[in-house]
N, CA, C and O atoms as a GROMACS GRO file, in nm:
protein
  660
    1MET      N    1  11.504  18.846  16.988
    1MET     CA    2  11.416  18.736  17.030
    1MET      C    3  11.271  18.774  16.978
    1MET      O    4  11.223  18.886  16.991
    2THR      N    5  11.209  18.670  16.919
    2THR     CA    6  11.079  18.684  16.867
    2THR      C    7  10.977  18.686  16.978
    2THR      O    8  10.988  18.606  17.072
    3THR      N    9  10.882  18.772  16.972
    3THR     CA   10  10.777  18.772  17.080
    3THR      C   11  10.659  18.690  17.027
    3THR      O   12  10.626  18.697  16.908
    4LEU      N   13  10.597  18.615  17.113
    4LEU     CA   14  10.483  18.533  17.075
    4LEU      C   15  10.346  18.604  17.080
    4LEU      O   16  10.243  18.555  17.033
    5GLY      N   17  10.355  18.730  17.144
    5GLY     CA   18  10.235  18.810  17.151
    5GLY      C   19  10.133  18.744  17.241
    5GLY      O   20  10.168  18.685  17.344
    6ASN      N   21  10.008  18.753  17.203
    6ASN     CA   22   9.897  18.701  17.285
    6ASN      C   23   9.802  18.628  17.190
    6ASN      O   24   9.688  18.672  17.171
    7PRO      N   25   9.847  18.514  17.129
    7PRO     CA   26   9.781  18.448  17.029
    7PRO      C   27   9.638  18.401  17.069
    7PRO      O   28   9.551  18.385  16.984
    8PHE      N   29   9.616  18.380  17.201
    8PHE     CA   30   9.488  18.325  17.243
    8PHE      C   31   9.405  18.427  17.313
    8PHE      O   32   9.297  18.395  17.364
    9GLN      N   33   9.452  18.550  17.318
    9GLN     CA   34   9.375  18.657  17.378
    9GLN      C   35   9.335  18.633  17.528
    9GLN      O   36   9.230  18.681  17.571
   10LYS      N   37   9.413  18.564  17.600
   10LYS     CA   38   9.393  18.534  17.738
   10LYS      C   39   9.497  18.590  17.831
   10LYS      O   40   9.482  18.585  17.953
   11LEU      N   41   9.603  18.643  17.775
   11LEU     CA   42   9.706  18.704  17.862
   11LEU      C   43   9.673  18.848  17.886
   11LEU      O   44   9.657  18.926  17.793
   12PHE      N   45   9.663  18.881  18.015
   12PHE     CA   46   9.628  19.010  18.056
   12PHE      C   47   9.731  19.075  18.144
   12PHE      O   48   9.801  19.005  18.218
   13ASN      N   49   9.743  19.211  18.140
   13ASN     CA   50   9.816  19.284  18.253
   13ASN      C   51   9.724  19.296  18.361
   13ASN      O   52   9.605  19.273  18.343
   14LEU      N   53   9.773  19.332  18.479
   14LEU     CA   54   9.696  19.333  18.603
   14LEU      C   55   9.569  19.416  18.591
   14LEU      O   56   9.459  19.375  18.630
   15GLN      N   57   9.590  19.536  18.535
   15GLN     CA   58   9.475  19.629  18.531
   15GLN      C   59   9.362  19.575  18.437
   15GLN      O   60   9.242  19.588  18.465
   16ALA      N   61   9.407  19.515  18.327
   16ALA     CA   62   9.301  19.457  18.232
   16ALA      C   63   9.233  19.334  18.301
   16ALA      O   64   9.113  19.310  18.286
   17MET      N   65   9.312  19.261  18.373
   17MET     CA   66   9.253  19.141  18.440
   17MET      C   67   9.159  19.184  18.546
   17MET      O   68   9.056  19.119  18.564
   18VAL      N   69   9.187  19.292  18.619
   18VAL     CA   70   9.092  19.346  18.725
   18VAL      C   71   8.970  19.385  18.658
   18VAL      O   72   8.862  19.351  18.706
   19GLU      N   73   8.974  19.458  18.544
   19GLU     CA   74   8.855  19.502  18.475
   19GLU      C   75   8.771  19.384  18.424
   19GLU      O   76   8.648  19.381  18.434
   20THR      N   77   8.842  19.290  18.371
   20THR     CA   78   8.777  19.165  18.313
   20THR      C   79   8.705  19.092  18.430
   20THR      O   80   8.590  19.048  18.415
   21ARG      N   81   8.776  19.079  18.551
   21ARG     CA   82   8.722  19.019  18.666
   21ARG      C   83   8.591  19.088  18.709
   21ARG      O   84   8.492  19.022  18.741
   22ILE      N   85   8.592  19.220  18.710
   22ILE     CA   86   8.475  19.300  18.752
   22ILE      C   87   8.358  19.267  18.656
   22ILE      O   88   8.246  19.241  18.700
   23ALA      N   89   8.387  19.267  18.525
   23ALA     CA   90   8.281  19.240  18.427
   23ALA      C   91   8.224  19.095  18.450
   23ALA      O   92   8.103  19.074  18.441
   24TRP      N   93   8.311  18.999  18.479
   24TRP     CA   94   8.270  18.866  18.505
   24TRP      C   95   8.179  18.860  18.625
   24TRP      O   96   8.078  18.790  18.623
   25LYS      N   97   8.215  18.934  18.730
   25LYS     CA   98   8.141  18.933  18.861
   25LYS      C   99   8.003  18.999  18.831
   25LYS      O  100   7.903  18.952  18.886
   26GLU      N  101   7.992  19.099  18.752
   26GLU     CA  102   7.867  19.160  18.715
   26GLU      C  103   7.776  19.069  18.642
   26GLU      O  104   7.654  19.085  18.644
   27LYS      N  105   7.840  18.968  18.572
   27LYS     CA  106   7.755  18.864  18.491
   27LYS      C  107   7.733  18.742  18.584
   27LYS      O  108   7.677  18.643  18.539
   28GLY      N  109   7.776  18.747  18.713
   28GLY     CA  110   7.751  18.637  18.808
   28GLY      C  111   7.839  18.518  18.792
   28GLY      O  112   7.806  18.407  18.835
   29GLU      N  113   7.954  18.543  18.729
   29GLU     CA  114   8.050  18.433  18.715
   29GLU      C  115   8.119  18.407  18.852
   29GLU      O  116   8.135  18.497  18.936
   30THR      N  117   8.160  18.279  18.870
   30THR     CA  118   8.234  18.239  18.986
   30THR      C  119   8.378  18.233  18.947
   30THR      O  120   8.413  18.144  18.869
   31VAL      N  121   8.464  18.317  18.995
   31VAL     CA  122   8.604  18.326  18.961
   31VAL      C  123   8.695  18.240  19.047
   31VAL      O  124   8.696  18.256  19.169
   32VAL      N  125   8.772  18.151  18.989
   32VAL     CA  126   8.869  18.069  19.060
   32VAL      C  127   9.007  18.130  19.023
   32VAL      O  128   9.026  18.177  18.911
   33PHE      N  129   9.099  18.128  19.116
   33PHE     CA  130   9.235  18.176  19.097
   33PHE      C  131   9.329  18.069  19.144
   33PHE      O  132   9.307  18.008  19.248
   34THR      N  133   9.431  18.046  19.069
   34THR     CA  134   9.544  17.960  19.116
   34THR      C  135   9.670  18.030  19.059
   34THR      O  136   9.661  18.123  18.978
   35ASN      N  137   9.782  17.987  19.102
   35ASN     CA  138   9.911  18.040  19.057
   35ASN      C  139  10.021  17.937  19.057
   35ASN      O  140  10.013  17.835  19.125
   36GLY      N  141  10.122  17.967  18.979
   36GLY     CA  142  10.241  17.876  18.969
   36GLY      C  143  10.334  17.914  18.863
   36GLY      O  144  10.310  18.009  18.788
   37VAL      N  145  10.441  17.841  18.854
   37VAL     CA  146  10.546  17.855  18.752
   37VAL      C  147  10.509  17.786  18.620
   37VAL      O  148  10.531  17.843  18.514
   38PHE      N  149  10.454  17.664  18.624
   38PHE     CA  150  10.410  17.595  18.504
   38PHE      C  151  10.520  17.592  18.402
   38PHE      O  152  10.500  17.625  18.285
   39ASP      N  153  10.643  17.551  18.450
   39ASP     CA  154  10.763  17.559  18.368
   39ASP      C  155  10.758  17.463  18.253
   39ASP      O  156  10.765  17.509  18.139
   40ILE      N  157  10.745  17.334  18.272
   40ILE     CA  158  10.726  17.239  18.169
   40ILE      C  159  10.586  17.179  18.195
   40ILE      O  160  10.566  17.100  18.287
   41LEU      N  161  10.490  17.223  18.107
   41LEU     CA  162  10.355  17.180  18.123
   41LEU      C  163  10.344  17.026  18.106
   41LEU      O  164  10.383  16.967  18.005
   42HIS      N  165  10.286  16.964  18.216
   42HIS     CA  166  10.278  16.819  18.210
   42HIS      C  167  10.137  16.776  18.252
   42HIS      O  168  10.057  16.860  18.293
   43PRO      N  169  10.106  16.646  18.242
   43PRO     CA  170   9.972  16.599  18.278
   43PRO      C  171   9.924  16.634  18.420
   43PRO      O  172   9.804  16.650  18.439
   44GLY      N  173  10.016  16.647  18.521
   44GLY     CA  174   9.975  16.683  18.647
   44GLY      C  175   9.922  16.827  18.644
   44GLY      O  176   9.821  16.853  18.710
   45HIS      N  177   9.980  16.917  18.578
   45HIS     CA  178   9.933  17.055  18.566
   45HIS      C  179   9.800  17.052  18.501
   45HIS      O  180   9.706  17.114  18.550
   46VAL      N  181   9.788  16.982  18.394
   46VAL     CA  182   9.660  16.981  18.313
   46VAL      C  183   9.542  16.932  18.401
   46VAL      O  184   9.434  16.992  18.406
   47LEU      N  185   9.569  16.820  18.469
   47LEU     CA  186   9.462  16.768  18.560
   47LEU      C  187   9.430  16.861  18.675
   47LEU      O  188   9.314  16.874  18.714
   48TYR      N  189   9.532  16.926  18.728
   48TYR     CA  190   9.508  17.028  18.835
   48TYR      C  191   9.428  17.144  18.790
   48TYR      O  192   9.337  17.188  18.860
   49LEU      N  193   9.460  17.197  18.673
   49LEU     CA  194   9.388  17.310  18.617
   49LEU      C  195   9.243  17.274  18.582
   49LEU      O  196   9.151  17.352  18.604
   50LYS      N  197   9.227  17.157  18.527
   50LYS     CA  198   9.093  17.112  18.496
   50LYS      C  199   9.007  17.101  18.624
   50LYS      O  200   8.890  17.139  18.624
   51GLU      N  201   9.063  17.050  18.730
   51GLU     CA  202   8.990  17.034  18.857
   51GLU      C  203   8.961  17.172  18.919
   51GLU      O  204   8.854  17.194  18.974
   52ALA      N  205   9.062  17.268  18.909
   52ALA     CA  206   9.044  17.396  18.958
   52ALA      C  207   8.932  17.474  18.884
   52ALA      O  208   8.851  17.544  18.945
   53ALA      N  209   8.931  17.458  18.750
   53ALA     CA  210   8.836  17.522  18.662
   53ALA      C  211   8.690  17.477  18.701
   53ALA      O  212   8.593  17.554  18.698
   54ALA      N  213   8.685  17.349  18.738
   54ALA     CA  214   8.546  17.289  18.769
   54ALA      C  215   8.485  17.351  18.896
   54ALA      O  216   8.366  17.331  18.921
   55LEU      N  217   8.562  17.427  18.978
   55LEU     CA  218   8.515  17.484  19.101
   55LEU      C  219   8.449  17.620  19.076
   55LEU      O  220   8.407  17.685  19.172
   56GLY      N  221   8.438  17.665  18.948
   56GLY     CA  222   8.378  17.795  18.919
   56GLY      C  223   8.349  17.796  18.774
   56GLY      O  224   8.345  17.691  18.709
   57THR      N  225   8.326  17.920  18.720
   57THR     CA  226   8.289  17.939  18.583
   57THR      C  227   8.402  18.006  18.506
   57THR      O  228   8.401  18.002  18.384
   58LYS      N  229   8.498  18.066  18.573
   58LYS     CA  230   8.609  18.128  18.510
   58LYS      C  231   8.734  18.098  18.592
   58LYS      O  232   8.729  18.099  18.715
   59LEU      N  233   8.846  18.070  18.522
   59LEU     CA  234   8.976  18.039  18.589
   59LEU      C  235   9.080  18.138  18.547
   59LEU      O  236   9.109  18.156  18.429
   60ILE      N  237   9.136  18.203  18.645
   60ILE     CA  238   9.249  18.294  18.625
   60ILE      C  239   9.369  18.222  18.679
   60ILE      O  240   9.364  18.166  18.788
   61VAL      N  241   9.479  18.223  18.604
   61VAL     CA  242   9.609  18.163  18.647
   61VAL      C  243   9.704  18.280  18.662
   61VAL      O  244   9.729  18.355  18.568
   62GLY      N  245   9.756  18.293  18.783
   62GLY     CA  246   9.868  18.389  18.814
   62GLY      C  247   9.997  18.316  18.783
   62GLY      O  248  10.027  18.215  18.847
   63LEU      N  249  10.075  18.366  18.687
   63LEU     CA  250  10.195  18.305  18.638
   63LEU      C  251  10.322  18.377  18.688
   63LEU      O  252  10.341  18.496  18.663
   64ASN      N  253  10.403  18.306  18.755
   64ASN     CA  254  10.529  18.367  18.803
   64ASN      C  255  10.609  18.410  18.678
   64ASN      O  256  10.640  18.328  18.591
   65ALA      N  257  10.642  18.540  18.671
   65ALA     CA  258  10.730  18.586  18.567
   65ALA      C  259  10.875  18.531  18.590
   65ALA      O  260  10.904  18.476  18.696
   66ASP      N  261  10.960  18.544  18.495
   66ASP     CA  262  11.093  18.491  18.516
   66ASP      C  263  11.162  18.536  18.635
   66ASP      O  264  11.225  18.458  18.706
   67ALA      N  265  11.150  18.672  18.661
   67ALA     CA  266  11.215  18.727  18.774
   67ALA      C  267  11.162  18.665  18.910
   67ALA      O  268  11.240  18.640  19.002
   68SER      N  269  11.026  18.640  18.917
   68SER     CA  270  10.964  18.581  19.029
   68SER      C  271  11.014  18.432  19.046
   68SER      O  272  11.036  18.387  19.159
   69VAL      N  273  11.030  18.361  18.936
   69VAL     CA  274  11.074  18.225  18.947
   69VAL      C  275  11.217  18.216  19.013
   69VAL      O  276  11.247  18.131  19.096
   70ARG      N  277  11.300  18.312  18.967
   70ARG     CA  278  11.439  18.316  19.026
   70ARG      C  279  11.438  18.343  19.179
   70ARG      O  280  11.527  18.299  19.252
   71MET      N  281  11.334  18.416  19.224
   71MET     CA  282  11.321  18.434  19.372
   71MET      C  283  11.285  18.311  19.450
   71MET      O  284  11.301  18.306  19.572
   72LEU      N  285  11.236  18.215  19.382
   72LEU     CA  286  11.183  18.089  19.441
   72LEU      C  287  11.296  17.989  19.472
   72LEU      O  288  11.273  17.886  19.536
   73ASN      N  289  11.417  18.017  19.427
   73ASN     CA  290  11.529  17.925  19.445
   73ASN      C  291  11.504  17.787  19.393
   73ASN      O  292  11.526  17.688  19.462
   74LYS      N  293  11.457  17.782  19.273
   74LYS     CA  294  11.429  17.651  19.210
   74LYS      C  295  11.554  17.601  19.133
   74LYS      O  296  11.550  17.493  19.075
   75GLY      N  297  11.663  17.677  19.133
   75GLY     CA  298  11.795  17.628  19.070
   75GLY      C  299  11.822  17.726  18.957
   75GLY      O  300  11.737  17.802  18.908
   76GLU      N  301  11.948  17.716  18.920
   76GLU     CA  302  12.012  17.807  18.821
   76GLU      C  303  11.945  17.792  18.680
   76GLU      O  304  11.938  17.885  18.600
   77SER      N  305  11.900  17.672  18.658
   77SER     CA  306  11.845  17.638  18.524
   77SER      C  307  11.694  17.683  18.511
   77SER      O  308  11.638  17.672  18.402
   78ARG      N  309  11.634  17.731  18.612
   78ARG     CA  310  11.488  17.762  18.604
   78ARG      C  311  11.467  17.912  18.596
   78ARG      O  312  11.544  17.986  18.657
   79PRO      N  313  11.374  17.956  18.527
   79PRO     CA  314  11.279  17.869  18.446
   79PRO      C  315  11.346  17.813  18.325
   79PRO      O  316  11.436  17.875  18.268
   80ILE      N  317  11.304  17.699  18.288
   80ILE     CA  318  11.352  17.638  18.164
   80ILE      C  319  11.302  17.712  18.040
   80ILE      O  320  11.376  17.742  17.946
   81GLN      N  321  11.167  17.739  18.047
   81GLN     CA  322  11.100  17.812  17.942
   81GLN      C  323  11.070  17.956  17.995
   81GLN      O  324  11.035  17.977  18.110
   82ASP      N  325  11.087  18.053  17.901
   82ASP     CA  326  11.070  18.187  17.948
   82ASP      C  327  10.922  18.215  17.976
   82ASP      O  328  10.836  18.133  17.946
   83GLU      N  329  10.894  18.331  18.034
   83GLU     CA  330  10.758  18.365  18.075
   83GLU      C  331  10.669  18.372  17.964
   83GLU      O  332  10.554  18.331  17.984
   84GLN      N  333  10.701  18.419  17.845
   84GLN     CA  334  10.617  18.428  17.732
   84GLN      C  335  10.576  18.293  17.685
   84GLN      O  336  10.458  18.272  17.655
   85ALA      N  337  10.669  18.196  17.675
   85ALA     CA  338  10.644  18.063  17.628
   85ALA      C  339  10.540  17.999  17.725
   85ALA      O  340  10.441  17.942  17.680
   86ARG      N  341  10.564  18.010  17.857
   86ARG     CA  342  10.480  17.949  17.953
   86ARG      C  343  10.343  18.012  17.953
   86ARG      O  344  10.245  17.940  17.974
   87ALA      N  345  10.329  18.146  17.929
   87ALA     CA  346  10.204  18.209  17.924
   87ALA      C  347  10.126  18.167  17.800
   87ALA      O  348  10.004  18.151  17.806
   88THR      N  349  10.196  18.148  17.684
   88THR     CA  350  10.128  18.096  17.564
   88THR      C  351  10.070  17.963  17.587
   88THR      O  352   9.954  17.939  17.554
   89LEU      N  353  10.149  17.872  17.645
   89LEU     CA  354  10.105  17.733  17.670
   89LEU      C  355   9.976  17.734  17.758
   89LEU      O  356   9.877  17.669  17.724
   90LEU      N  357   9.978  17.807  17.870
   90LEU     CA  358   9.865  17.817  17.956
   90LEU      C  359   9.747  17.874  17.889
   90LEU      O  360   9.636  17.827  17.911
   91SER      N  361   9.765  17.972  17.808
   91SER     CA  362   9.656  18.041  17.735
   91SER      C  363   9.593  17.954  17.634
   91SER      O  364   9.479  17.978  17.594
   92ALA      N  365   9.667  17.847  17.589
   92ALA     CA  366   9.604  17.755  17.489
   92ALA      C  367   9.512  17.662  17.551
   92ALA      O  368   9.439  17.595  17.479
   93LEU      N  369   9.509  17.649  17.678
   93LEU     CA  370   9.427  17.548  17.749
   93LEU      C  371   9.291  17.599  17.757
   93LEU      O  372   9.271  17.711  17.804
   94SER      N  373   9.187  17.518  17.711
   94SER     CA  374   9.051  17.562  17.707
   94SER      C  375   8.992  17.594  17.849
   94SER      O  376   8.900  17.675  17.862
   95MET      N  377   9.047  17.529  17.955
   95MET     CA  378   8.990  17.554  18.082
   95MET      C  379   9.046  17.684  18.153
   95MET      O  380   9.000  17.722  18.261
   96VAL      N  381   9.143  17.747  18.091
   96VAL     CA  382   9.200  17.866  18.140
   96VAL      C  383   9.134  17.985  18.068
   96VAL      O  384   9.136  17.993  17.945
   97ASP      N  385   9.074  18.083  18.150
   97ASP     CA  386   9.017  18.196  18.089
   97ASP      C  387   9.101  18.326  18.100
   97ASP      O  388   9.070  18.424  18.033
   98GLY      N  389   9.199  18.325  18.178
   98GLY     CA  390   9.288  18.441  18.191
   98GLY      C  391   9.421  18.404  18.251
   98GLY      O  392   9.429  18.322  18.342
   99VAL      N  393   9.522  18.463  18.202
   99VAL     CA  394   9.660  18.445  18.255
   99VAL      C  395   9.710  18.586  18.285
   99VAL      O  396   9.699  18.675  18.201
  100VAL      N  397   9.763  18.607  18.405
  100VAL     CA  398   9.821  18.736  18.446
  100VAL      C  399   9.958  18.707  18.512
  100VAL      O  400   9.965  18.632  18.609
  101MET      N  401  10.059  18.762  18.463
  101MET     CA  402  10.191  18.746  18.526
  101MET      C  403  10.216  18.838  18.649
  101MET      O  404  10.163  18.948  18.664
  102PHE      N  405  10.299  18.782  18.731
  102PHE     CA  406  10.350  18.869  18.850
  102PHE      C  407  10.490  18.849  18.868
  102PHE      O  408  10.541  18.739  18.850
  103SER      N  409  10.564  18.962  18.907
  103SER     CA  410  10.709  18.962  18.926
  103SER      C  411  10.744  18.953  19.071
  103SER      O  412  10.861  18.935  19.102
  104GLU      N  413  10.653  18.964  19.160
  104GLU     CA  414  10.680  18.965  19.302
  104GLU      C  415  10.710  18.825  19.347
  104GLU      O  416  10.694  18.729  19.270
  105ALA      N  417  10.753  18.811  19.467
  105ALA     CA  418  10.790  18.675  19.526
  105ALA      C  419  10.662  18.590  19.541
  105ALA      O  420  10.667  18.467  19.528
  106THR      N  421  10.543  18.656  19.569
  106THR     CA  422  10.417  18.590  19.591
  106THR      C  423  10.308  18.653  19.510
  106THR      O  424  10.325  18.765  19.463
  107PRO      N  425  10.200  18.587  19.492
  107PRO     CA  426  10.089  18.647  19.419
  107PRO      C  427   9.996  18.725  19.511
  107PRO      O  428   9.884  18.755  19.469
  108LEU      N  429  10.031  18.756  19.625
  108LEU     CA  430   9.947  18.825  19.723
  108LEU      C  431   9.874  18.948  19.660
  108LEU      O  432   9.752  18.963  19.676
  109ASN      N  433   9.949  19.033  19.590
  109ASN     CA  434   9.898  19.150  19.527
  109ASN      C  435   9.787  19.121  19.433
  109ASN      O  436   9.683  19.186  19.432
  110LEU      N  437   9.813  19.014  19.347
  110LEU     CA  438   9.713  18.974  19.246
  110LEU      C  439   9.590  18.928  19.316
  110LEU      O  440   9.480  18.965  19.275
  111ILE      N  441   9.602  18.851  19.420
  111ILE     CA  442   9.488  18.794  19.495
  111ILE      C  443   9.407  18.907  19.558
  111ILE      O  444   9.284  18.902  19.556
  112THR      N  445   9.472  19.005  19.612
  112THR     CA  446   9.395  19.105  19.679
  112THR      C  447   9.327  19.208  19.572
  112THR      O  448   9.223  19.268  19.600
  113MET      N  449   9.388  19.222  19.462
  113MET     CA  450   9.337  19.298  19.358
  113MET      C  451   9.222  19.227  19.283
  113MET      O  452   9.124  19.290  19.244
  114LEU      N  453   9.235  19.098  19.263
  114LEU     CA  454   9.137  19.024  19.184
  114LEU      C  455   9.020  18.976  19.264
  114LEU      O  456   8.910  18.957  19.211
  115ARG      N  457   9.041  18.955  19.396
  115ARG     CA  458   8.937  18.907  19.490
  115ARG      C  459   8.870  18.785  19.427
  115ARG      O  460   8.750  18.790  19.399
  116PRO      N  461   8.940  18.679  19.405
  116PRO     CA  462   8.863  18.560  19.354
  116PRO      C  463   8.764  18.503  19.451
  116PRO      O  464   8.775  18.520  19.573
  117ASP      N  465   8.667  18.435  19.395
  117ASP     CA  466   8.566  18.365  19.478
  117ASP      C  467   8.633  18.240  19.547
  117ASP      O  468   8.607  18.205  19.662
  118VAL      N  469   8.716  18.182  19.469
  118VAL     CA  470   8.778  18.062  19.514
  118VAL      C  471   8.928  18.071  19.485
  118VAL      O  472   8.968  18.098  19.372
  119LEU      N  473   9.010  18.050  19.585
  119LEU     CA  474   9.154  18.041  19.573
  119LEU      C  475   9.193  17.892  19.586
  119LEU      O  476   9.150  17.819  19.675
  120VAL      N  477   9.279  17.854  19.489
  120VAL     CA  478   9.309  17.709  19.488
  120VAL      C  479   9.464  17.685  19.480
  120VAL      O  480   9.537  17.754  19.409
  121LYS      N  481   9.503  17.588  19.554
  121LYS     CA  482   9.650  17.533  19.544
  121LYS      C  483   9.650  17.388  19.555
  121LYS      O  484   9.550  17.329  19.597
  122GLY      N  485   9.757  17.328  19.519
  122GLY     CA  486   9.774  17.183  19.525
  122GLY      C  487   9.780  17.138  19.671
  122GLY      O  488   9.811  17.214  19.762
  123GLY      N  489   9.750  17.011  19.687
  123GLY     CA  490   9.751  16.946  19.811
  123GLY      C  491   9.885  16.935  19.884
  123GLY      O  492   9.893  16.894  19.999
  124ASP      N  493   9.992  16.975  19.809
  124ASP     CA  494  10.125  16.977  19.874
  124ASP      C  495  10.141  17.106  19.958
  124ASP      O  496  10.248  17.130  20.015
  125TYR      N  497  10.036  17.187  19.964
  125TYR     CA  498  10.038  17.307  20.053
  125TYR      C  499   9.936  17.292  20.163
  125TYR      O  500   9.827  17.239  20.142
  126THR      N  501   9.974  17.340  20.283
  126THR     CA  502   9.872  17.349  20.393
  126THR      C  503   9.799  17.478  20.381
  126THR      O  504   9.845  17.571  20.315
  127LEU      N  505   9.677  17.484  20.447
  127LEU     CA  506   9.607  17.608  20.438
  127LEU      C  507   9.685  17.733  20.485
  127LEU      O  508   9.668  17.845  20.436
  128GLU      N  509   9.771  17.704  20.586
  128GLU     CA  510   9.850  17.813  20.642
  128GLU      C  511   9.959  17.859  20.538
  128GLU      O  512  10.002  17.974  20.544
  129GLN      N  513  10.003  17.775  20.445
  129GLN     CA  514  10.107  17.804  20.351
  129GLN      C  515  10.045  17.871  20.228
  129GLN      O  516  10.120  17.928  20.149
  130ILE      N  517   9.921  17.869  20.208
  130ILE     CA  518   9.860  17.919  20.087
  130ILE      C  519   9.858  18.075  20.098
  130ILE      O  520   9.787  18.134  20.179
  131VAL      N  521   9.940  18.134  20.014
  131VAL     CA  522   9.942  18.281  20.016
  131VAL      C  523   9.806  18.337  19.969
  131VAL      O  524   9.756  18.301  19.862
  132GLY      N  525   9.750  18.426  20.052
  132GLY     CA  526   9.626  18.494  20.026
  132GLY      C  527   9.510  18.427  20.088
  132GLY      O  528   9.398  18.475  20.078
  133SER      N  529   9.536  18.310  20.156
  133SER     CA  530   9.420  18.234  20.208
  133SER      C  531   9.342  18.328  20.325
  133SER      O  532   9.220  18.332  20.331
  134LYS      N  533   9.419  18.392  20.403
  134LYS     CA  534   9.355  18.472  20.506
  134LYS      C  535   9.269  18.583  20.449
  134LYS      O  536   9.159  18.612  20.497
  135GLU      N  537   9.323  18.643  20.344
  135GLU     CA  538   9.258  18.760  20.283
  135GLU      C  539   9.132  18.712  20.212
  135GLU      O  540   9.029  18.778  20.221
  136VAL      N  541   9.137  18.596  20.141
  136VAL     CA  542   9.018  18.547  20.072
  136VAL      C  543   8.907  18.500  20.168
  136VAL      O  544   8.789  18.526  20.145
  137ILE      N  545   8.945  18.434  20.272
  137ILE     CA  546   8.852  18.394  20.377
  137ILE      C  547   8.794  18.515  20.444
  137ILE      O  548   8.676  18.515  20.478
  138ALA      N  549   8.870  18.614  20.465
  138ALA     CA  550   8.825  18.738  20.534
  138ALA      C  551   8.706  18.812  20.456
  138ALA      O  552   8.615  18.869  20.517
  139TYR      N  553   8.714  18.806  20.320
  139TYR     CA  554   8.599  18.872  20.250
  139TYR      C  555   8.496  18.771  20.208
  139TYR      O  556   8.410  18.803  20.127
  140GLY      N  557   8.501  18.658  20.256
  140GLY     CA  558   8.394  18.554  20.228
  140GLY      C  559   8.420  18.451  20.116
  140GLY      O  560   8.334  18.370  20.084
  141GLY      N  561   8.546  18.459  20.057
  141GLY     CA  562   8.568  18.353  19.958
  141GLY      C  563   8.613  18.227  20.016
  141GLY      O  564   8.628  18.212  20.137
  142GLU      N  565   8.636  18.136  19.929
  142GLU     CA  566   8.670  17.992  19.972
  142GLU      C  567   8.816  17.965  19.935
  142GLU      O  568   8.868  18.023  19.839
  143VAL      N  569   8.880  17.882  20.006
  143VAL     CA  570   9.016  17.836  19.976
  143VAL      C  571   9.007  17.684  19.968
  143VAL      O  572   8.960  17.617  20.060
  144LYS      N  573   9.057  17.629  19.848
  144LYS     CA  574   9.049  17.482  19.831
  144LYS      C  575   9.193  17.428  19.804
  144LYS      O  576   9.277  17.492  19.740
  145GLN      N  577   9.214  17.306  19.856
  145GLN     CA  578   9.336  17.235  19.831
  145GLN      C  579   9.306  17.122  19.746
  145GLN      O  580   9.227  17.036  19.786
  146LEU      N  581   9.363  17.113  19.627
  146LEU     CA  582   9.337  17.001  19.538
  146LEU      C  583   9.441  16.889  19.558
  146LEU      O  584   9.554  16.913  19.602
  147GLN      N  585   9.400  16.769  19.524
  147GLN     CA  586   9.486  16.658  19.538
  147GLN      C  587   9.606  16.672  19.451
  147GLN      O  588   9.592  16.708  19.334
  148PHE      N  589   9.725  16.645  19.502
  148PHE     CA  590   9.848  16.653  19.439
  148PHE      C  591   9.863  16.526  19.347
  148PHE      O  592   9.847  16.413  19.394
  149VAL      N  593   9.894  16.546  19.218
  149VAL     CA  594   9.902  16.430  19.131
  149VAL      C  595  10.046  16.377  19.139
  149VAL      O  596  10.136  16.446  19.090
  150ASP      N  597  10.074  16.265  19.195
  150ASP     CA  598  10.201  16.204  19.207
  150ASP      C  599  10.258  16.161  19.078
  150ASP      O  600  10.186  16.123  18.985
  151GLY      N  601  10.391  16.167  19.070
  151GLY     CA  602  10.461  16.116  18.951
  151GLY      C  603  10.489  16.217  18.844
  151GLY      O  604  10.555  16.185  18.746
  152TYR      N  605  10.440  16.341  18.860
  152TYR     CA  606  10.462  16.444  18.761
  152TYR      C  607  10.524  16.569  18.835
  152TYR      O  608  10.467  16.619  18.932
  153SER      N  609  10.630  16.613  18.791
  153SER     CA  610  10.684  16.741  18.833
  153SER      C  611  10.789  16.790  18.729
  153SER      O  612  10.853  16.709  18.662
  154THR      N  613  10.806  16.920  18.717
  154THR     CA  614  10.900  16.978  18.627
  154THR      C  615  11.038  16.936  18.667
  154THR      O  616  11.123  16.905  18.583
  155THR      N  617  11.061  16.935  18.799
  155THR     CA  618  11.197  16.893  18.849
  155THR      C  619  11.234  16.752  18.809
  155THR      O  620  11.346  16.724  18.765
  156SER      N  621  11.134  16.660  18.825
  156SER     CA  622  11.160  16.516  18.789
  156SER      C  623  11.181  16.503  18.641
  156SER      O  624  11.264  16.423  18.600
  157ILE      N  625  11.108  16.579  18.552
  157ILE     CA  626  11.128  16.576  18.407
  157ILE      C  627  11.264  16.632  18.373
  157ILE      O  628  11.333  16.579  18.285
  158GLU      N  629  11.305  16.738  18.440
  158GLU     CA  630  11.437  16.800  18.412
  158GLU      C  631  11.540  16.704  18.450
  158GLU      O  632  11.637  16.688  18.376
  159GLN      N  633  11.528  16.638  18.565
  159GLN     CA  634  11.636  16.539  18.601
  159GLN      C  635  11.645  16.425  18.509
  159GLN      O  636  11.757  16.381  18.482
  160LYS      N  637  11.533  16.370  18.454
  160LYS     CA  638  11.524  16.263  18.362
  160LYS      C  639  11.594  16.310  18.231
  160LYS      O  640  11.672  16.234  18.172
  161ILE      N  641  11.568  16.432  18.188
  161ILE     CA  642  11.632  16.476  18.065
  161ILE      C  643  11.789  16.478  18.086
  161ILE      O  644  11.866  16.430  18.003
  162ARG      N  645  11.828  16.536  18.201
  162ARG     CA  646  11.973  16.545  18.220
  162ARG      C  647  12.043  16.415  18.233
  162ARG      O  648  12.160  16.402  18.196
  163SER      N  649  11.968  16.311  18.290
  163SER     CA  650  12.035  16.176  18.311
  163SER      C  651  12.041  16.106  18.178
  163SER      O  652  12.130  16.023  18.157
  164ASN      N  653  11.949  16.136  18.084
  164ASN     CA  654  11.952  16.068  17.955
  164ASN      C  655  12.037  16.148  17.849
  164ASN      O  656  12.057  16.102  17.736
  165GLY      N  657  12.085  16.266  17.889
  165GLY     CA  658  12.164  16.353  17.801
  165GLY      C  659  12.294  16.303  17.781
  165GLY      O  660  12.373  16.364  17.710
   0.00000   0.00000   0.00000
């Protein structure tokens, strides 16, 4: 398999992302963090990420690695695109400043290590369901729920493809 590498220089391992986050903090940047699978990148994702990025000066996306996606019980066919392809697409977006993958079931370790100023999830999550919300609030950060964009989901795109196949 051909590796895509890091063509946009935005894909970080956890240690490098922590170091970059510290440098951003020293420069007074406001760091926003969100996470997800981003399996088939669609307009709902792009609008969500644009809105998240507007809440600060730097946006970090925690990306579920393939192993993590399988833990989410999204179905046998998921992820549709492998982690490297998904990371490359996210890295290509101008509003994304850093992408860091995680293999655990949740991004809690990323959140506690990165200590974002703002933690963001879609409006389809309640505050209690947002992993890391208690931790972020405890150190004085903010947790924001963004409006869910109806009509777009990887699951619905996958179903449409299968029904037309």
